[in-house]
N, C-alpha and C positions, 0 to 999 in steps of 0.2 A: 446497686452498689455504686458510691461515688469515688472517683480517683482523684488523687492528688498529683497534678501535672508539673513536670520540671521545667516544660516551656509549652507555650501554647502557639499553634498555628492556624490558618485559614484551611490550607489543603497539605496534606503530606503524600508524597509520591514514593511508593517502596519499588526500588529497582530503577537504575539509570541507563539502560539500554536505549533503542532508539525510540520506544514508546515512552518511556519514562522522562527523557531528556524533552521531547516536544510537549509532555503533559505539564511539566514543571514550568518551562519556560512560558509556555502560554497562560496559565494562571497567574504566574507572577506579573507578566506584562499586562495582564488585566487588573492588576491592583491588589492581588491576594498575597498574604504572607505564607510562604511555601518552604516546606523542608522537602528536599530530595534525598532520600536515604539509599545508600548503595552499600553492598558487602565489601567491594574494592574499587576505590576511586580510580585505579589505572584502568578499569574495564568500562569507564563511562563511554557510551556511544561505539563500543569496540564492535568490530566485525568478526566474529568468531568463524564465519563460513566464508562465503565467496567475497573478494576485495572490489565490489562493484555495486553500485547504485543505478538504478532505473531498468530498462529493460522493456519488453511487451507488456503494456497495460501499466506496469510499475512504475514505468518514467512518467505516464500521465498522473500517477498519483503523487509524485514528488513535485510537478507543477501545481498540483492542487494544493498540496501542504505549503508551497510558497505562496499561492494566491490568497491562502486564508490568513497568512502571516506567521506561518511556522519557519523551522530553520533548516530543514535538511537539504533543500534546494542550494540555499546561500552557503551551506558548509561544503558541499560537494563541488560547488563552482570554485571555491577557494584552494581545493585539495586533490583536483582530479590529475590524473596523469595521461588520460586518453578520454576522448569524447566521440561517441558514434551515434548517427541517427539510423535507426533500425526501419527496415520495410519502406523504404524510399519509393520501390518500384510499386508499391501497392497504394490502396486507398487511403485517404487522410485519417480515417477512424482507426487504423491500425498502426501509424507512424508513432514510434516512440524513442525518446533519447536514452542512452547507456551510457555511463561513465566508469571506467576504471579507477579506482580511488587508491591515493597513498594511504595504506591502511592505519599506519601508525599517526601520520598528519593529520587524518580525518578526526580520529579520536582526541587527539591533542587540541586540535583546533575547536572542536566542540566543547570540550571541557573547559577551555578558556572562555569562550562565550557564556558557559553556564556561571562560570566562577565570577565574572563581571556583571551578572544580571542584577538589578536592583530586586528587592523584595524575596530573593532566593538564597536559602541556605543550604548549602551543598555538604553533607557529612557522611564519613565512612561509618557505618552502623547496620548491623544486623536486625532486622525487625522480626520477632518472633511471633507476635500476637496482634489481631486487630481488636481493638476493645470497643465493645457494642452494649449500649443501654437501652432497653426498650424497643429493639429492632432498629436503632441508629446508631452511626458509628459516632465515637466520641473521642478516638485517639489510636495510639499504637504503644506496644511496649517492645523494648528492645532486648536483645541477648544479655547486655550488661545491666538490665532491669531499670532502664531510664524510660520514663514514660511522658510522651508527649501528645498534647491534645490536638484535636482537629476537627473542624465540621464535614470535611470530606476526605476520604482516603482513596488514592488510587492504587492499586496494586498491578505492576508491571514487572513481574519477576521473570519472565521467559522461559528458558530452559533451565535456570537454577532451581525451579521448584520441585524439589525431591529429585532432582537430576541424578541420572547414573550414567557413566560412561561405560561403553562396552567396546573391547577390542579382543576380537577372537575368543578365547575361552575366560579372558580376563573381565571383571566387573567390578566397578567400585563407586563410591558416592562421589559426585562431583558436578559443579556447573559448568559452563561451556569453558573450554582452553583451560582445564584444570583449576578453575576457581572454585570457592566453597559451594556447596549445595544447601538450599535453604529447605531443611526437612521439618522444623518445628512450625513454620508458617503453612506449610503444606498441610500438616495435622490440623493446624487452628482453622484453616478454610474449611475443612472438612467437619470439623467439630461445630462450625457455625451453621452448617445445614446445606452447603453448598455441594452440589453433585460433581464430583470430579472424574475426569477421564484421564487417559494416559496415552501419550505420543511419541514419536521417535523422529529424530532427524539424523542424518549423517554428513560427516564432512570427508574430503578426498585428502590423501597425502599431500605434503608440500615438499618440492624438491629444490636443489641447489641450481641457480641460474648458470653458474659457470660450467656445471657438469652437464648441461644439455647440448645436444647437437643439432643446432638450429637449422643447418643445412638440409636436414631430412624433414623439416616441418615447413608448413605455408605461413606466410607472414600475414597478420591481420592488423592492418595500420589504423589509426584514427581519422576521422575527417578532416579535411581541409578547409570545408566551408563552417563558419563559427555556428554554435549553437550553446545555449547554456540553459540550466535549470530554472535559475531565478530571474525574474522580472527585472530586477534592479542589475543584474550583471550586463557587461557592454560587450557588444562585438570585437571592439578594438583590443579588448584584454584577453582574447581568446588564445590559448596556450598553442604555440607553435612547435615547441620542443617536446613532442607526445612520445610515450613508449608503446610500441606495438605488443600485441599479443599474437600468439602463434598457434597453429591448428595440426593436430595429428590424430591419428585413429587407433583403436583397438584392432587386432587381427585375430586370426583363427588361435594361433599360439596363447594369445592372452585369454581367449575363451575356454580354451582347454584346461589352463592353469585353474581358472574360476570353477569350471565343471568338476575338476578333479578333487577340489577342496571345499565343496558345498557343505559336506558333513561337518566342516570347522567353522561353516557361516553362523554367527549367531542368530541371524534371522530366520535359517532353515533348521538349526538345531534345537530351537525352542527357548533359548536364552532370552531372545527380545519378545516382550509381551505387547509392547505398544504398536501403534498403527503408523506406518511411515507415509511420506509425503507422495502421492500419485505422480506428480509433474516434475518431481527431482528424485527420481528413484536411485537406490544403490545400482553400483555396476553390477553386483550379484544378481539383482532384480531384473535389470535390463537382459542379462544373458538368459535368464529363465523365461522371462515373459516374451521376449523377441527373438527367440531362438533360431528364426528364419534369418535374422540379419547377420551378415558376416562382418561387420565393422561397427563401431560407435564413435562419434565425433568427440574429441577432447581438446579443449582450449588451455593452454598454457598461459596464465595470466600473472604477471609480475605483481608482487603485492606492495610495492612502493619503490621510490628513487634510492633510499638509503638502506636497502636489504637485498639479500641473495634469495630470498624465499619466492618460489613460484608456485601458485595454487594450479592444480590438475583439475580443471573444471569439467565433470563429467565421469569422474573416477572415483565418487562418494562410495566408502566401503567400510566394513567393521570386520573383514577377514583377518586373521592373526599376521603379525608383523612379517614373519618369513615368507608368508604368501603375497604379501603386498609388495615386498621386495622384487620378487620373482616377476610378479605382474607388471611393475614398472618397467624392468629390464627388458621385458618382451615387446615393448611399443617403440614405433620407429621416432628415433631422436633422443630416446631415454635409454638406451641400451646401458649406458654409463652413468646414469643420473644418480647422484646422491639423496637418499630421502633424509629429509631434515626433520619433519614430523610425520607420524604414522597418521593414517586416516581412522576415524573412529565414528561409532553411533552415539547418540545420547537420547535417553528415555527421561521423560519429564511428565509432571502433572499438569492438567488443564483443568480451568473452569469451564464446563459445557455450556456454551454461549446461548441456548434457549432461555436460559436464566437471566437474561440481560433485558434492558430495555434499549431502544434506539439511540439513548444518548450514552449508553454503556454504563449506566448504574444498574447496580444489581436489583431485582424484583423484591429479593428477600430482606436485604438490610438497607435502609435510606442512608443515602452519604457515600456507600461503598461502590466505587467503580473498579472494573478491571479494564486492561488494554494489552494489546499486542499478542505475543505467542501464548501468554497465559488465557487467552480465548479461543486458541486452537488455529490460528494461522500460522503461516511461515513466511520468512521474508522481512527484511529491515523495511521496506517501504510500506508493507500492510500495517507493521508494528507502529511506525510513526505516525501514519495517518490516523490510525485508532486513538494514539496517545494525544495527538492533537484535539480530536473531538472529546476525549475524555477530560482533558484539561480545562477546555473551553466550558464544557458543562458542569464541572466541579466548581468553576469559578463562579459561573452565572447561578448555581444553586446556592452558594455561599453568600451571593450579593441579592438573592432574592427576585433575580430577573428571569425572564421566559426560557426555556432551554432550547438548544440548537439540536435540530434533527436534519440531517443532510439526505435528501430523497435520492431515489434510483436516478432520477432525471437530472440531479444538481451534480453529482460527481461519482467517480469510480469509487471513493471513500463510503459514499452512501450505498452503492451497490453493495459493497464488501459488507458493511455493518448489517445491512437488511438480510442478506444472505445469511449470516450468522445468526441473528436473533430470530429469523422466521423460519430458517430450514434447520439450523444447527450444523454440524459438520462432524463425519465419521473419521475424517483423516486431515492431516495437516492443510489447512485452506490457503489456495493461492488464487491471485487475481489473474483473470484472462479477459482478454477483450471480449470473447464470446459470452462473458457472464452478464454483460451490459447489453440490454435491449435497445437502449438509445446511445449507441455507441457513437453514431455520426453526430451528436449533440456533444458527447463527453470527449472532445479531443484535446491533443497536445497544444494545438495553437490557441485554443480560446479559454484554456482554465482561467486566465486573468479576468476576462470578460464575464465568466460564470460566477466566479468565487470572491473577487475582490471586494465588491459591495457586501458580502457577508462578513468576511474579515474585518471591514470598516464598521459595520454595525456591532460586533461584539468586542471591538476595543483593541483589534491586533495589527489594524493598518494605520500606520502614523501619518501625519499631515504631508510630510514629504512625499511617501509613496502614493498617497491618493491623489495628490497633484499631478504627478507624473502619468499615473492611470487615467485621469480625467483628461488630460491633454491628448494621449494617445486614443482614447474612446471617441473624443469629439473628432479627431482627425478621421478616424475610421468612419464614423456616422456621416461625417461631411462628404468624404469622398464616395461612398457607397449612395448619397442621395444624389451627387452630381453625375455619377456613371449612369443613373437611373433616368436622369432628365436629358443628358446630352445625347445629340442623335447623330448617326451618320447617314447623309442624305443620298440617294441615288443619282448624284451628279458625276460629270465625267471623271474628274480627277480621282474621287474617292474610289470608283469602280474600276479604275486602272489599277489603283494600289491594291484593291481586294483581289482582281484578276491576277495580279503578280504573286500573291500568296496562295494562289490555286482555287480560289473560291469562285462561285457563279456570280455575275453582277448583280447589285442590288436593284429590285424594282420597287421596293417601298422603303421609306425611313425605318430605321431600327435604334433603339438606344444602344449606348455603349455596352452596358449592361447585359442586354440579349446577345449582342455580337460575343461578349465574353463566355457565353454559354457554350459556344462551340468548342470542341475539346482542344483544337489546335491552337487556339487563341488565348494568350495570357495577358496580363495586365499591360506590360510592356507594350505589346502590339496594339491593344486598343487604344493606348493614350497617344499612339502615333496618330490616331484620326481625329481624337477629341481633344488632344493638348493634355499637358500635365497637370497634376493636382496644385492647388494654390500655395502648398509648402511642401518640402521634401519628406515623403514617407519613408520609414525605415522598412526593411526587407520582411520584418514580422508582421507589419500592418498589411503589406501588400499580399503575403501569402494568406492571410486570414480572409482578405478581400476575395481572392481566386477561390478560395475554397466554398466561402458564404454563397457566392454567385453561382459557381458551377454546379453545387450540389443543392441548390435553393429548394427543387422540387422534394427532395428526399427529405431535407432538414424540415420543411413545412409538415410533411406527412408524420415524421417522428415527433413534431412537437403537437400535432393533433393528439396522438396517442397519449402524450403525456399529459395534455389538458384532460382527457377522459380518466386517466389514473388519478389525477390530482383531484377529482370530484369524489373518487371512491376514498381517497385519503381524508378529505373532509368530512367523510361520515364516521364519526366516533362511535366506539364500543363502550357501554358503561363498565367500569372498573368492577363493580360487583355482580356482574351478569351470572346468571345461573344456566349454565351450559346443558344442564339435565332437563331444564324445562322446556328447552325447543324439540318440537315433536318432527318425526320424520327426517332428521339429519342422519346422515350415514354414521356407523360407530367409528369409523376411522377418523372421521372429520371431528366427532366430538372429542375422541381422545386428544387429537391434536389440538383442538382449541383449548382444552383444559391445560395442556403442557405448555402453550405457548402464550396463552391469554394475550391475543392479539388486541392492539388498541384502536385499530382502524379497520373498515371493512378492505381498505387496500391490501393492508397487512395480511388479513385474513385470506383473502384470495390468492395470495403468494406462497402459502404454507403447502408443503408438497403432500399429496394424499387428500388435499382438499378440493372437491369437483366445483364447477360452475352451479350446480343444482344445489350444492350445500350452501353456498353464498346467496343465491336466490332466497332459500328457505329462511336464512339469518335476516337478511334484509326485510323480508315481510314481518318477521317475529319482532324486529326491533321498531318498525314502522307501527305495528299494531300496540307495541308498549308505549310509543311516543303519543298515539292517539289517546290511549286509556289515560295517561299522563295528562294531557291536555285537558280532558274532561274533567278530571279530578280538580285541577287547578281552575 
């Protein structure tokens, strides 16, 4: 069947949340004609849950999005009300930046960026059907029966896909924040043959700022030391007038209220069927699962400068409204708090991610991509990272260029996508530092070094940014070379200085780099002995130098592991492989291989339930086939 299209585009993005925005901006900046369709323009890049960006592992993802040429980092740097570096007392691998956002301003600023973007059409429209011919995407049809042609379609519908809000005994069809749900499209994806799962997530109540007794809570201010997410943001622009968060706790009374009303909690009464997030559970879940704990942390997070709404982080719930009120009033500082919005749970459809390639294109339909919560993840940052990768790959496909696959050793975004497509997920997926085996390489401070060249290659890093990056990279490389050559000699003057620092005198000469490996010696101390750099270095370059030098041994070990894995990734598996033809392979491995259809030996080795013996058998089988092929040739 051939369609008559009202308009034609290269790429159509369905849904304008955090994934949709990154996908559409990336494809448009790479020169594609893009349509971004959303049910409600006011919901563009909206934060239906917590008013913050970043945090553990997620902050590194925002840095990676920025390094590749995405927008999230730039946008939060324009609209934050508080900035905080987490885990500063721990090692560099787990440090991550977190910002409290002005929720309304964040969405408004991003909307303006999208509106001004060349090649990008933003339209309020509900897409009801993905149009497919001969296993290939050809366009979409809207609720008003408009047909738009496209060479690639990216579905980023998030929690709107057959969304249902649950509040106590009440359940109704809705997207996030009482927006419209997308039901017809959910049916259509199922009809196209995609396997669909059902997840849920929850939100906490919002309370009125002026009704909180802050004296009963602990202040949580932002950092004085400047930090930003975007490479292009300047330290001198760092916001001094920040708004604090506040810390309080649940108590025994709160727990008793919940326990006495569990029969009215949708999660436990059977109304909720979907699987909830393990790492952001509802307060009901926490009370039941961690019954030995007599209190749980709650952070009071302001939602912006021009609003009284305060987000009660940690109190996610779908208990009935009367119970929520009672619960809030049992908490220190919230005894007289006015509830402005009730907390609720939302259930939604997801596309089970084992059906995707690492480019986020579906294996079933050529040119159809999915990204964000649609793929079973939770969090704005995870969504934006996937959106960016889907947008880049959709554009590359349309342009006939080689695809981009981020490896586990390239980025946290690569770790997340690999986890999704090789392992799938049985619950909303959240990035954690522990999910990355190469986390010492995937740090906050080196995201630009890792990914800006890739962003440049695909066409998302412009000349201005590239020039600034090259200057910084050259400064780093030159100073590292200098510190590797300049020596501290065992002369009287040097030894007196070293002894004054509390160290034994030198007997042999040592390089400044070797000297800096001592835990107590920072860059500033080392340069007292060997003199300053040829030009002034900014704090970020100095931080990077210190980390790279102090952890060099560990970093090199990780790089050796990466090289081994890279060799595994280079061994490709033929698309048409007959898994049943491989003798002696374990039944579980065979089933998993059929389900996932791994593209490389590396990917095959990471599938859960696949053992090293199965991989050895697979490699022997492929090698035998290659030899047979060579003989025929």
